[in-house]
C-alpha positions in Angstrom: -4.6 8.9 25.7 -7.3 6.8 24.1 -6.8 4.8 21.0 -8.9 7.3 19.0 -6.9 10.4 20.1 -3.6 8.6 19.2 -4.3 9.4 15.5 -4.9 12.8 13.9 -8.5 13.8 14.8 -9.3 14.8 11.2 -8.9 11.1 10.0 -11.7 10.0 12.3 -14.2 12.4 10.7 -16.0 10.1 8.3 -18.0 13.1 6.9 -14.9 14.9 5.6 -13.9 14.2 2.0 -10.5 12.7 1.3 -9.3 15.9 -0.4 -9.9 17.9 2.7 -8.3 15.2 4.9 -5.1 15.2 2.7 -4.7 19.0 2.7 -5.3 19.3 6.4 -2.8 16.6 7.2 -0.2 18.1 5.0 -0.8 21.7 6.0 2.3 23.2 7.6 4.6 20.3 6.9 7.8 20.8 5.0 8.2 17.1 4.1 8.8 16.1 0.6 9.0 12.7 -1.1 12.5 11.3 -2.0 13.3 12.0 -5.6 13.2 9.3 -8.2 15.7 6.5 -7.5 16.0 5.7 -11.1 19.2 6.5 -12.9 20.3 6.4 -16.5 22.7 7.7 -19.0 20.5 10.4 -20.6 20.0 12.4 -17.4 21.5 15.1 -15.3 24.9 14.5 -13.6 24.5 13.7 -9.9 27.8 12.7 -8.4 31.1 10.7 -8.6 31.5 7.4 -6.9 34.6 5.2 -6.6 34.7 2.6 -9.4 34.0 -1.0 -8.3 35.3 -3.8 -10.5 32.5 -5.1 -12.7 30.7 -1.7 -13.2 30.0 -0.4 -16.6 33.3 1.3 -17.8 31.3 3.5 -20.2 30.7 5.9 -17.2 34.3 6.1 -16.1 35.7 9.6 -16.0 38.8 9.1 -18.0 40.1 12.6 -17.4 40.1 12.1 -13.6 41.7 8.7 -14.0 44.6 10.2 -16.1 45.1 13.0 -13.7 44.9 11.2 -10.4 45.3 7.6 -11.3 42.0 6.9 -9.4 38.9 5.5 -11.1 35.6 7.3 -10.6 32.2 6.6 -12.1 29.7 9.3 -13.1 26.2 8.9 -11.7 23.2 10.5 -13.3 19.7 11.4 -11.9 16.7 10.8 -14.1 15.5 14.1 -15.5 11.8 13.0 -15.6 9.4 13.8 -12.8 8.7 11.2 -10.2 5.3 9.6 -11.1 3.7 7.4 -8.5 1.0 4.8 -9.1 -1.3 4.0 -6.1 -3.0 0.6 -6.0 -5.7 0.6 -3.4 -7.5 -2.5 -2.2 -11.3 -2.1 -2.2 -12.0 -5.7 -1.2 -14.7 -6.3 1.5 -12.2 -6.9 4.3 -10.8 -3.3 3.8 -14.1 -1.9 5.2 -13.6 -3.3 8.6 -13.2 -1.2 11.8 -13.2 -2.8 15.2 -14.2 0.4 17.1 -17.1 2.0 15.4 -20.9 2.3 15.5 -23.5 3.9 13.2 -23.5 7.1 15.3 -20.0 7.6 16.5 -17.2 6.0 14.6 -13.9 6.3 16.4 -11.5 4.4 14.3 -11.5 4.6 10.5 -12.0 1.6 8.3 -8.9 0.2 6.7 -10.1 1.5 3.3 -10.7 5.0 4.8 -7.1 4.9 6.2 -5.6 3.6 2.9 -7.5 6.2 0.8 -6.4 9.0 3.2 -2.8 7.8 2.9 -2.9 7.8 -1.0 -4.6 11.2 -1.1 -2.0 12.7 1.4 1.0 11.4 -0.4 -0.6 12.4 -3.7 -1.0 16.0 -2.4 2.7 16.0 -1.4 3.6 14.8 -4.9 1.7 17.6 -6.6 3.3 20.2 -4.3 6.7 19.3 -5.7 5.5 19.2 -9.3 5.3 15.4 -9.5 2.3 13.4 -10.6 0.4 10.3 -9.7 -2.3 7.9 -10.8 -4.7 5.6 -9.0 -6.1 2.1 -9.4 -8.8 0.5 -7.2 -8.8 -3.3 -7.2 -10.2 -6.4 -5.5 -9.7 -9.6 -7.5 -9.5 -7.5 -10.6 -9.2 -3.8 -11.7 -12.3 -1.9 -10.8 -11.4 1.8 -11.3 -8.5 3.7 -12.8 -7.5 7.3 -13.0 -4.6 8.0 -15.4 -1.5 9.8 -14.1 -1.3 13.6 -14.1 0.7 16.3 -12.4 -2.1 18.9 -12.8 -3.5 20.7 -9.8 -6.9 19.2 -10.5 -5.6 15.6 -10.1 -6.2 15.5 -6.3 -9.8 16.5 -6.7 -10.4 13.8 -9.4 -8.8 11.1 -7.3 -10.5 12.1 -4.1 -13.9 12.4 -5.7 -13.5 8.8 -6.9 -12.4 7.6 -3.5 -15.3 9.3 -1.8 -17.7 7.6 -4.2 -16.2 4.2 -3.8 -16.1 4.4 0.0 -19.9 4.9 0.1 -20.9 2.6 -2.7 -18.8 -0.4 -1.6 -19.9 -0.1 2.0 -23.5 -0.2 0.9 -22.8 -3.3 -1.2 -21.2 -5.1 1.7 -24.2 -4.3 4.0 -26.6 -5.8 1.4 -24.4 -8.7 0.3 -25.5 -12.3 0.8 -23.2 -15.0 2.1 -20.9 -16.5 -0.6 -19.5 -19.9 -0.9 -15.8 -20.0 -0.2 -13.6 -20.6 -3.2 -11.0 -23.4 -3.5 -9.1 -21.2 -6.0 -5.7 -20.6 -4.4 -4.8 -17.6 -6.5 -8.0 -15.8 -5.3 -7.0 -16.4 -1.7 -5.0 -13.2 -2.0 -7.1 -11.5 -4.6 -5.3 -8.2 -4.4 -2.1 -9.6 -5.9 -4.1 -11.4 -8.6 -5.0 -8.0 -10.1 -1.3 -6.8 -10.4 -0.6 -8.7 -13.6 -3.6 -6.9 -15.2 -2.2 -3.6 -14.0 1.3 -3.9 -15.4 0.6 -2.5 -18.9 -1.5 0.3 -17.4 1.2 1.4 -14.9 3.9 1.4 -17.5 7.6 1.6 -16.8 9.9 3.2 -14.3 7.2 4.2 -11.8 7.0 4.2 -8.0 4.2 1.7 -7.3 2.6 2.0 -3.8 0.4 -0.9 -2.8 -2.2 -0.2 -0.1 -4.0 -3.3 1.3 -4.3 -5.4 4.4 -2.7 -8.3 2.4 -4.8 -10.8 4.3 -6.0 -14.0 2.7 -9.7 -14.6 2.2 -9.5 -18.2 3.5 -7.3 -20.1 6.0 -4.3 -21.6 4.2 -2.3 -24.7 5.0 1.5 -24.2 4.9 1.6 -25.8 1.5 -1.2 -23.7 0.1 0.4 -20.5 1.5 3.7 -21.4 -0.3 1.8 -21.7 -3.6 -0.1 -18.5 -3.1 3.1 -16.6 -2.2 4.7 -18.0 -5.3 1.9 -16.4 -7.4 2.3 -13.2 -5.4 6.0 -13.2 -6.1 5.4 -13.6 -9.8 2.9 -10.7 -9.8 5.2 -8.3 -8.0 8.2 -9.4 -10.0 6.3 -8.6 -13.2 6.0 -5.0 -12.1 9.7 -4.9 -11.2 10.8 -6.3 -14.5 9.2 -3.2 -16.1 11.6 -1.1 -14.1 9.1 -0.1 -11.4 10.0 0.3 -7.7 7.4 -1.2 -5.4 6.4 -0.2 -1.8 3.9 -2.2 0.2 1.8 -0.4 2.8 -0.1 -2.9 4.9 -3.1 -1.4 6.6 -4.3 -3.3 9.7 -6.9 -2.7 12.5 -5.8 -3.3 16.1 -8.3 -6.1 16.5 -6.7 -8.0 13.6 -3.3 -7.8 15.1 -4.5 -8.9 18.6 -7.9 -10.5 17.9 -9.6 -8.5 20.7 -13.0 -8.9 19.1 -13.1 -12.6 20.2 -13.3 -11.4 23.8 -16.6 -9.8 23.0 -18.4 -12.2 20.7 -18.7 -15.9 20.0 -20.1 -15.4 16.5 -18.1 -13.7 13.8 -19.0 -12.7 10.3 -16.5 -12.8 7.5 -16.4 -9.5 5.5 -15.0 -11.5 2.5 -17.7 -14.2 2.3 -20.5 -12.7 4.6 -20.6 -16.1 6.4 -21.2 -16.3 10.1 -19.3 -18.9 12.2 -19.1 -19.9 15.9 -15.8 -19.5 17.7 -14.6 -20.5 21.2 -13.1 -17.1 22.2 -10.7 -18.5 24.8 -9.2 -21.3 22.6 -9.2 -19.5 19.3 -7.6 -16.2 20.3 -4.2 -17.6 21.1 -4.2 -19.9 18.0 -5.2 -16.9 15.9 -2.3 -14.8 17.2 0.2 -17.6 16.5 -1.1 -18.1 13.0 -1.2 -14.3 12.3 2.4 -13.9 13.5 3.5 -16.8 11.3 1.7 -15.3 8.3 3.2 -11.9 8.9 6.7 -13.3 9.2 6.3 -15.1 5.9 4.8 -12.0 4.2 7.7 -9.8 5.4 10.2 -12.4 4.2 8.5 -12.5 0.8 8.7 -8.7 0.5 12.3 -8.7 1.7 13.3 -11.3 -0.9 11.7 -9.1 -3.6 13.4 -6.0 -2.4 10.1 -4.4 -1.5 9.9 -1.9 1.3 7.1 -3.1 3.7 5.5 -0.7 6.2 2.6 -1.6 8.5 0.1 1.2 8.9 -1.9 0.9 12.2 -5.4 2.5 11.9 -5.2 3.7 15.5 -1.9 5.4 15.1 -0.7 8.7 13.5 -0.7 8.6 9.8 2.0 11.2 9.3 4.3 9.5 11.8 4.0 6.1 10.1 4.6 7.3 6.6 7.5 9.5 7.6 10.1 6.9 6.3 8.9 7.7 2.8 9.9 11.3 3.2 13.2 13.2 3.1 
């Protein structure tokens, strides 16, 4: 089986709109998203759990305690619908695909894969009467569609994604080389936008981040620590508002293995449009080591923050990879 046929054939159809992609991927499935993890005192009763010293005694069932001499706590499920906010990276690096041409694209760009993921999960949410919203960002907020659980929400979101996919791709093709920035917060521009999004997203939402989470510039160990500290602050700001955060990292196979270096000695940065010479033999191994180190640090950061981190490979089945989100 070739790399292209390892994913659902519909995703490789660049002419299909995101709404059609989402509905075709979901068609026939009985999957549903896990219900809201948020719990509170003004909600429907869910279950009893054994009391653990230190828990709030307000939720103790005193009748059971008097009758059985055993302490149980009442748990409640939030009665409100599960609203999800998708934050999709539209930075230049997201429009990379290592296996495509103008006439016969075989692998989707990272943006195409991320947008299809958001649309697919969004359609599943609407089918279970839950709602969602969308923000498109690079170093700042660029587009936003407010949350809704109406049947027309998928059409609105997908129309915006379709438009962005075409417009940004044209902008990248026409862009001139940029000077690299020494601003460390902008090294991971996607996370710089999250603080701006916090008041828009609101409270007690499921926030799904879709990005490659790759830095624009090469970072020293000290610089990476500072950038990750800024990233930690941005994610923690969302969490302090009672939001649960999930990070879906979209990567092309060439980025994980740097296979493109076997075919070229000149590479162009999608982030800066600058071309640079590389020694393919010596650089491939050092890149792989640096990439693995970066990934380990990124995973540790998400783990420390309590953020579920899932890598989405653009050559692999979408529905299989996002299955852990379903119940």
